N, C-alpha and C positions, 0 to 999 in steps of 0.2 A: 564343078559339081554337077550330078545328074540332075534332071527335073524331078523334083518331088511330088508323091502323091499326099495329098493334103486331106485331113479331116479335123473337124472340131470336137471339143469335149461337148458332154450333154448340157452343159450349161449355156443360157441364152445368150450372155454376153461374150461369149469364147474366151474367157480367160485363160485357158490352156489350148494351144494348137498342137496336133499331132500329125507328122509328115513321115512318109517313108521313101527312102532312098535305096533301093535295092534292100539288103538285108539290115539296114541301120534305121533305127526309128528316132526320129528328131522329135523330142518335146520341148514347146517354147512356153515360157510365161508372158502372156500377152496383155499385160497392164502397164504399158510405158508411161503412162500419165502419172502414175504413182511409183514409178521407179521399180515395177515389177514386184510391189510388195505382196506378200501372202495372206490371202483371205480364205473363207471356206470353200469358194469355188475353186481356186488354185490348188488347195489339198485334194480334194476330190478329183480334180482334172487329173493331176499327176500320178497320184495314188492309182487311178484305174487304168491309166496308161501303162504303167509299169506291170500291173497286173495282166493287163493284156499281152503285154511284150513276153512276159514270162510264160503265158500259155500258148504262144504262138512260134510253133518251128521256124516259121520264116524269118523271125527276128533274131539277129545274133548280136548286136549292140545297140546301145542307146546313147544320145547326145542331148543332154539338158542345156537349155540356153534361156536367154530373155529376149524379149522385142526391143528393138529401138536400138541406139547406140550410147546410151548413158548408164544404164544399170542391167547388171545381170540379175540382181535380187537384192532390194534394200532390207529384206528379213521380213518380220510379221507386219500386217498393217496396223500399226499402232492406234490410228484414227478409228479404224474399226473396232480394236479392244477398247478404247475409249468409248465407244458407243455400247460396250456390252457385247458385241458380236464374237462367236466363235471363230477359230480359225482351224480347229479340227473336228471331224465329223463325230457325230455321236453313234454312228454306226460302229459297232465292236470290232468289227475286222478293219475297217478305215482307220478307226482311231489306233489300232496297234501300230500303224504304218509310221506314226508319229507326224511331226511337223513337214509340211507341204506333200504328206503323203509319200515322204521319200527317206527321211533321216534313218528310220527304222525299219525300212521296207527292204527286206534282203532278199534280192533275186538272183538268179544263176548267170543273166546276161551282163556283160560288162558295160559299165556307166562312165560316160566322159561329161565333165562339165566343161562348156564352152563358155567362158567368162568373159562376156562383151562388154561388161564395164564394172561399176562398183559391185561389190559382194560385201554387204555389212551385215552383221548380226546372222540371221537365219540364212542370210546368202552365202556367208562363209561357212557355215554348217552344212550346207548342201555340197559345197566343195568338199569338205571333210568327208562326208558320206560317199562321195563319187570314188571311183576307183582311179581314175585319171583326170587331169583337168589341162586345159588350155587357155590361157589368159592373154585379153588386150593389154597393150603396152600402159593403157590409161586405168587399167583396173587398180582397185583397192581393196584390201582384206581386213577384216577387225571384227571384233566383238563389243561393241559399244553398249552392251545392254546395262552396264552398271551407271552410265551415264543416264540411265532412264529408270532407275529404281528397281530393276529387274535382273535376272542373269539369264546366259546363253543355256537353256534348258533343252535344247535339241541336240544334245551330244557335243558341243563345243568345248565344255570344260574338260572334258576327259579325252576327246579325241585330238585336240589342238597339242597338248603335250606329249602325246604319243606319236604325233606327226612330224614336230618340228622340235628344235631344242627347248627343254623344260623352261629355262630361264626366259627366253624370249616368249614363249606361250604365256607364262605367268605376266610378264609385264603388259601383253595385249589384253589379258583377262582381267588384270587388276586396275589398268590404266583406262581401258577402253579405247585407247589409240590405236590407228590403222597402220597398215604396212603398204607399201608400194607393190606392184607386181614384179618389179626387179627384185625386191627383197624377198617376195615369196618363191621366185626361181631358185634364189640363191639357199634358201632354206628347204628346198625340194618339196614345197607345198604345192606347186603346179609342175608341170612337164614340160611347158614351152611358155614363151612369150613372144606374142607376134602382133604386127599391125593390127587395128581394130578391125578393120575391113576383111581381114584374113583369119579371123577366130573361128568362125563357123566352119569354112572350108578346111581348116588345118585340123579341126576336131573330127570332121567327117572322113578325112584321110585317115586319120589315126584310127578310127572306128573300121575303115576298111581295109586297113593291114591286119587288124584283128581278125576281121571276116575272111581273110584269105586262109585262115587257118581251120582245123577241124572244129565245128562249133560245139559239139560234145566233149573234146578234148579240153577247149577254153573254159567250158561251163564248169566241168568237174576241176578243173585247176583253180578256178576263182573260189569254189566253195572251200577245196582244203586250205588255200592261202588265207581266206578271211575267216575259216573255222564256222562256216554256215551249215547248219543243221536243221532240217525243217524249217528253212527260213528265218531262223535265230541265230544270233552269234552268243553262246552262252557266255563267252569270256566278257562280254560286255553288261551282262544281266544285272551284276551287282552295282555297277556305276550308274545304269538307267534308274536302278530303284532308288538308290541314294539322291540321285538329281531330282526325282519326282517328288521325293520326302521334302528336301530343301527348298523346292520351288512352291510346294504347298505352303510351307511355313512362310516363305518370303510373300507369297500373293496376299496373305492376310495382313500384311503391314500398310501402315499410311504411306510410306515411301514408294511401294509398288502401285498404288494409286496416283499418287503425285505426278510420277515420271511420265506415263503416258499422257497423262491431262496436260500437264505442262508443255509437252511435245505437241499436242494437238492445238493449245492455246499459243503457240510460238513464243514461249518465255522460259526464264531461267527456273528450273525445279527448286522448290525450297524443301530441304531435307529435314526430318525432324527424327530419324533414326528410331522411330517406332513403328 
């Protein structure tokens, strides 16, 4: 892999790193101490990097990965949520981009998830939002939100059944149980499974294969294939609206408060169905 040109996000703690290898932009969630969980700084950093990539004629493909060798992304930072912190910016444009500034941020440049470790909750939703994915042999995927009194509100509830067999998707959604990288490959949730140390190189190689083609032809092709019009996918609009309505109702419940609190306190949650 060629030597990258590196820059950080505007955030002081560099929660997101941005590198360039030729025409490929690499975005790294840089919070390995919390398994690359998404907080507000991560959402702003990734979202701004994607916006930069979309406006830069020199960027032809994007790779999203996580720092370290344990986790791609463990989802939302539940401890931050338990403290009452936001994970999505209150800036209107950034807020429209959704979780991690990524899941509803529809750009023309192809995106590849380099899943270097566990991808749970929002981590799996980042994979679902990506055009392609390469996973480490040790990676796991899942939507465990129901175990925490919440649900997968970043597109997972409608994207997972659209991308893998519905019965398998419903099992993952309702039990919260994860699947292995091997199963994800069998289900075509990812394009390749490789040794952990080869994940990023494999994703960059895939990006460079894409970059060997006409960038404009690739971008027009992606927009048609995904139904992107003015950075929106109209076919998903009703599902996003329903997800937002149900999530708003759920977040008023005692269970939604109990789940993150129990997680932060490292105890078994006590559900009340209220």
